N, C-alpha and C positions, 0 to 999 in steps of 0.2 A: 408745119406747126402753126397753131393758132396765134395770131398777133395778140389776142386778148390774154392768152396764157403768158406770153412774154411780158406783157405789161404788168400782169399780176406778179410775176416773178421779180421784176425789178422793184416793184412797190414793196414787196415783202423784204427784199434786201435793204431798201432804204429805211424802212420803219423798224425792222428787226422783230416783227410780230405778225402772226397770221391774223389775229383778231383786229389789229390796227389797220392792216391792209384791207381786210374785208370791209371795215367801216368806211374807209376812204373810197373804195371802189364801188360800194353798194352791193357787195356779195355777202352770202353767208360764209362763216368760217369753213364749213365743210366744202363749199364750192371752191374756195381758195386752195384748200388741201388737195382736192381732186385735180385742179389745174396744175399744181406743182408736181403731183404724182405722175400725171400724164406727160409732162415735160421730161421727168426723170426716165420714164420708160422709153421715150423717143431718143433721148440722149444716150441712154445706156449707162448712166452713172448717177449716184446720189448728188443732188444739187444743194440741199439744205441739211443743216444739223442743229439740234437743240443745244443750248448752253444755259448757264445759270440765269441769264437775264433775258432769254428769249430765243430767237432763232437767227442763224447766220448762214451764209453760203459756205459750202465746202470748197476745197481747192478747185475742183471741177466747176462748182457753181460760180466762183469768182471769175474764172476764165470765161464762162458762158455769159455772166452778167455784163461784162464790158461790151460784148458784141450785141447782146440783147438790148441794152440801153441805147446803143447807136441805132439799131433797127427801129425801136419804138419812136425815138426822136425823129428819124427820117420819115416814118409813116405819118407822124403828127404834122410835120412840115408839109408833106404832100397834101394832106387834108386842108390845111390852112391855105396853101397856095391855090387849090381848086376853088375854095370858097371865096377867097379874095378876088380871083379872076371872075367868078360869077357875079360878085357884088360890085365889080368895077373899082375895087380899091386894093390893088396888089402891092400894099406897103408891108414889107417884111419887118416884123418886130425885132428890135435889137435887145439881146439878153446879155447883160454884163455881170461878170463876177468880180469881186474885189475882197481883199482881206479886210477885217473889221476896221482897221485904222484908215485905210484908203476909202472904204465905203462911208466913213463918218463925215467926210468933207470933200476930199479931192475929186472923187468921181462925180458926186452930185453937182458940184460947182462946174466941172468940165461939161457935164451933160446939159446944164442950164445954158451955158454959152453956145453949145452946139445947136440946141433947139431955137435959141434966139436968132442965130444966124441962118439956119437952114430950114426952119419951119417945123411943123408937127411931125413927130415920129414916135410910134408906140415903142416903149422900152420898159425894161424891168431890171432891177438891181438885186443880185444874189450875193450876200455876204458869206464868207466861209474862210477856212484855212487853206493854205497853198496846195497841199496834196489833194484835197477834195476838189478845189476849183480847177486844178490842172486836169484831173481825171474827167471832170464834167465838160471841160472844153474838148478833150479828146473824143468823148462820146457824142458830142454835138449838142449837149444841153445849153452850152454857153457859146456866144459868138466871139467873145474875147474875155480875158481875165487879167486883172492887175494883181500880181503875186510877188513874193519875195523869196530870197535864197536863205532866209534864216533857218536854223536847224529844224528838221532833218535835211534841209536842202531842197532845191528845185529839181524835180524829176526831168529826165530827158525823153523825148518822144519824137520820132521823125515826122509824125503827122502834124506837128505844131511848129509854127515859126515863133521864135523867142526874140524879143527886143529889149535890150538893156536901157533903162531910162535914167538911172542914176543911183546915188548912194544916200541912204537915210541914216542919220545919226540918232541913236537912241538917247533919250533924256530921262531924268528921274522926276516923277510927279509927286508933289508934297502937299500936305494941308497948308492953307494960306498962312496959318500962324506958326509954321515950323521955323526953327531958328536959322535954317539955311535958306529960307525963302528970300529971293532978291539978291543972293550972292552970285559971284561969278562962277566959272567952271570949277567944279568940285571934285576932289579925288575920292574914289570909292571908299578909301579907308575912313574918311570922315563920316561915312554912313554905315560903318561896320556894326554898330550897335543897334541899328534899326531892325524892326520887323518888316519883312518884305511880303508883298502879296503878288501872286501870279495867276494867270488864267489859262496858259498853255505851255507845253513843254519847250517849244521853240524859243519863246521869250525867256523862260527860266534858264535854258542852256546858255543863251547870250549873257545873262546876268552872272551865272556861275563862272563862265569862262573869263569874263572881264574881271571879276573879283579875284580869281585865281592868279591871273597875270600880275596883279598888284600884291599878291601874297595875303589877300584878305578872304574872308568868308561872308557870303550874303545869306542870312537865315530866312529861307522862304517858309514861313510858318502858316501863312494863310493862302487858301486856294479859292478862286472865284470861278463862277461858271462861264463868264464871258468878260469882254473888255469893260463894258459899263459897270459890271459888278466889281471889277478890280478898282476902278476909279472911285466907286462908292466907298470901298473900304478905306481908301486914302482920305477922301473928303471927310469921313467921320472919325478920323484920327487913329484908325487901327493899324495903319501900315504906310509905307512908302512903296513905290512901284516903278519898274522900268517900262517906258512906253515909247513907241515910235515918234521921231521928231515931227513927222507929217501930221501927227494928231494934235500938236501943241495948240494950234489956233482954234480948235473945236472943243477944247476941254470946258467943263462946267466952271462956273465962277468961283466955287469954293475950294479950288485946288490951284496950284501953280507948278511951274517946272524949274528945274535947275540943270544946267549942262554938266556933263562929266568931262574930266580931263581924259584925253585919249579915249573917246567913247566907243562902245561897241557899235558896229554898223551892220547894215544889211543892204543888199542890192535889191532894187525894185525893177520888175520886168513886166512887160506885156506879153501874153501868149495868145496866139491867134491860130485858128485852123488853116492849114495850107489849102485844103479843098473847100470850095464854095464859100469863100469869106464873105462876110456881110459888107455891103458897099459903104455903110456908115462907119465901120470900125476904124479905118484910117483917120477919118475926120474926128472921131472921139479921141483917138490916141493923140492927135495933134493938140486938142483942147486939154487933155490930161497934162501934157508936157507944159503947156502954157500955165496951167494952174499951179504946177510945181514951181515954175520959175517966178511967178507972181508973188509967191510967199517966201522967197529966199531973203535972208538977211545977209548972206555972204555966198559967193559962188566962185568956183574954180575957173579962171579964164580959159577960153577955148584955144588961146594961142599958146598955152603951156606946151613944152616939148613933149612929143609922143612918149619918150622914155619915162616921163613922170606921170603920164596919164594912168588912172586906175584901170587895171585889167578887169574885164567883165567877170563878175563873181568874186573878185578878190580886190575890192576897192582900197586905195591908199587911205590910211588913217590920218587924221589931223592931230597936230600936237596941241599942247596946252595953250589956252588963250584964243583959239579959233572958235568962231561962232558956230553953234549947233544948227543943224537944218538939213535940207535936202540938196545934194549936189547933182545936177543933171549931167547925163553923159554928153560929151562934146564930140564933134566930128560929124557923123552921118546925120542927115535930116530925118525928122520923124517920118515913118513909113518905110525907111530903109532898114533892113535887118542888120543889127549890130552883132548878134550872135545867132547864127543859123545852126540848127541841129541836123 
């Protein structure tokens, strides 16, 4: 099979459009169609199907895509390695994935410290949601990813090592003039009459679950395309929103946050490939943990009895009056797997 056809196929899957893939790759649309048809003949099954908004892989196509993406990534690495060796600069770029809240501050700050300590290193940051980042780490597109176990949860895959970093407590972001701005931990019932904005189903599920536990209902009437859009709806007075605690120090100046009583939480994890790990990944992971701890206003002592330590994926909740923030995992050092799959 032609590697070019594999690359064309994964590009069509990513963009959901033959014409968009043709434009990105510099082919005609008919050339893209011929390459896909050729793959289907060789595989012996339809790989793509049309739907209302474009084109998507069939069940066979999705199974094929995961392996095709890994093959394309490996081929690109091989070309880069050969060129680096030729040019005398065999520095392997580090590609890091992170959820939007972690990409907004934690990861760039950690990378800045790593570069300051270790010297130049080509790197790139890829924001995304957990499911997508997890799959891209499996396929080799990412050298590591910082993800969460917020709904629908963190997938399991034996090809990845998973490390639990700690627990992030969600907070509510408000316009600066809101009557609850500056108050202490607030019960969700006090916000029952508010209009809420959401940008993804994982955060919406956490909000609904938290409200339901208190016997309240959170009206999610506004939808945003992404996290900055959600914050913009709050800043302009249209809504309030649930956001990750790690985002609090990077928010724009025209919004503020309030902690919740018994807040919803999510576990934060690093996922790394078991095969051919990037040598800089453990160094960055150490810096990420330092960034978390540097921003803590309160932390759980590591001397706390093991019976009271939060279980990976099921962190203990704080009661009323405890400060919101990120609670790091205690025990194993950074670089040691806390939860291996």
